[in-house]
C-alpha positions, 0 to 999 in steps of 0.5 A: 064441762071438762074437768082436769084430772088435777081438778077432779082430784082436788074435788074428790078430796074436798067432798070426802073431807066434808063427808069424814068430818060430818060423819065423824060428828055424826057417829060420835054424837049418835053412839053418845046418845045410844049409849046413854039411852041404851038404844042398840038401834041408835048405836048401830046407826052411829057405827053406820056413820063411822063406816061411812067416814072410814070409807071416805078416808080410804077413797081420798087414799085411793084417789092420791095413790090412782093420780100417781103418774105412769112409770116404767112398771105401770105405763098406763098409770094407777088408776085401778087403785081406785077400784081396789080402794072400793073393794077395801071400803065394801069389805069395811061395810060388810063388816059393820053390817055383820057386827050390827046383825049379831048385836042386834040378835044379841039384844033380842035374845037379851032385851034392855029397855031404852031410855029416850028423852026428848032431847035425844029425839030432837037430836036424832032428827037434826041429824037425819036433816044433816045426812040428807043434805050430806047425801045430796052434796056428795052425789051431785059432786060425784056425778060432777067428776064421774066418781062412782066412789062418790056417787055411791057415798051420796046415795048410801048417805041418803039412804042412811037418813032413811035408816035414821028416821026409822030409828027415830020412829021406833023411839017415838012408838016406845014413848007413846006405846011402850013397845020396844022395836029398836032391836028390830030396827037394828036387825033391818039396819044391819041387813041394809048394810050388808046389802049396800056392802055386797052391792058395792063389792060385786059392782067393784069386781064386776069393774075390775074383771072387765065389763060391757062398755058404756053403750053411750061411749061406744055409740059416740065413738062409732058415730065419729068413725062413721062419720068419715066418708071413707069408712063403711063400718066400724067393728070390734070396738073393745074398751080397756079401762084403767081407772075412771075416765081412763079408757084405751080402745081398739077397733076394726073400720071398713075401708075401700080396697082402693085406698093407698096406705098414705090415705089409710095413715091420714085417715087413722090420725085424724079419726084417733085425734077426734075420737080423743078430743070428743069422748077422751077414749084414746084409740091405741090400735085401728085395724082395717077391713077391706071391702071390694069395690068396682067388682059387681060380682064380688057385691052380689057374692057379699050380699048372698053370704051375708043373707045365709049368715043373718038367717040364724038367730044366733048370727048377730052381724056380718063384717069385714067381708072380702072376696079374692076373685082371682084366688076364689077366696073369701073371709069375714067376721061373724058376731055370734050370740053368747049362747051359741056354740062356737064350732057348731055355728062356724061348721054350719056356716062354712057348709052352707056357703061351700055348698053354694060356692063350692070353688071358693075357700072360706075363712070365717072369724068368730067375734063376741057381742062385746059392745052395744 
């Protein structure tokens, strides 16, 4: 089911507000219980909930700013602000983790006996159940609107329930055996908080730097393009992301050399509309590769050149081949493995092809394997 941008924003805000209120209540409750019972583990569990509440607040602010309409200075919108807000959230989580680790180590070096009551244990159990339901709700809503921030928050909430359960377990062990593990449990909680912050920061940095396009999206776009009878292949598909669900793309398609400009124009408009309606991706540029038709000799040359190219492991694909029989010139693109030496690879291919076709000039354009 498609969800409009305005509805998406409303769902994210509503879900985030629910998370804020729940985490704020849990944080206040746990920190009060922790201070009364002198339990660093419970206090840190409350700090963890507080960082979740702050994360939700920043998510709302980021979503609101990202939803601003394009302007002269930012013609492609403000969607990437969501990534910046995620960076701030990850920084807060890291700060909470470092603080929690320091306090836990301090309690190990200077232990202070906790004082748990039955009421404390019951309240911790209720908090665990609340976190489980909150995690499921937030993650489900995040998947519904394709919000990475909400999905991450939902997963984090579910994991928080496990950490809270470990606090409850350490309290039960203390009451039954007199062995105090709560400072060590605090160290474990701190490490998991740090791990979550580092993971979130690296994932967000990867999105900002530009990562490999989603395999399912690229597959669907290529499938749509290749369904057109005139298109022999779609290559060099590049997706430019400007925020969640805001993708612009460029692509090259192979068309017969017999098509007129008018026919190419009609085809281009048709595939642009079809790709957008079925995937939400905006094709901003459709480049053309021309392939030879009505010339058996050109087809034979192409097949032989392709055989030469693909016998090398580092040459992943050849496309865009065209040969001018009169000018004695051929050109094509080759997709190279990331580990391949570009200059050396092109030199090897050029030498091998010229050895077979010495009368031809050969132009090879190296491509990078940028999409699945």
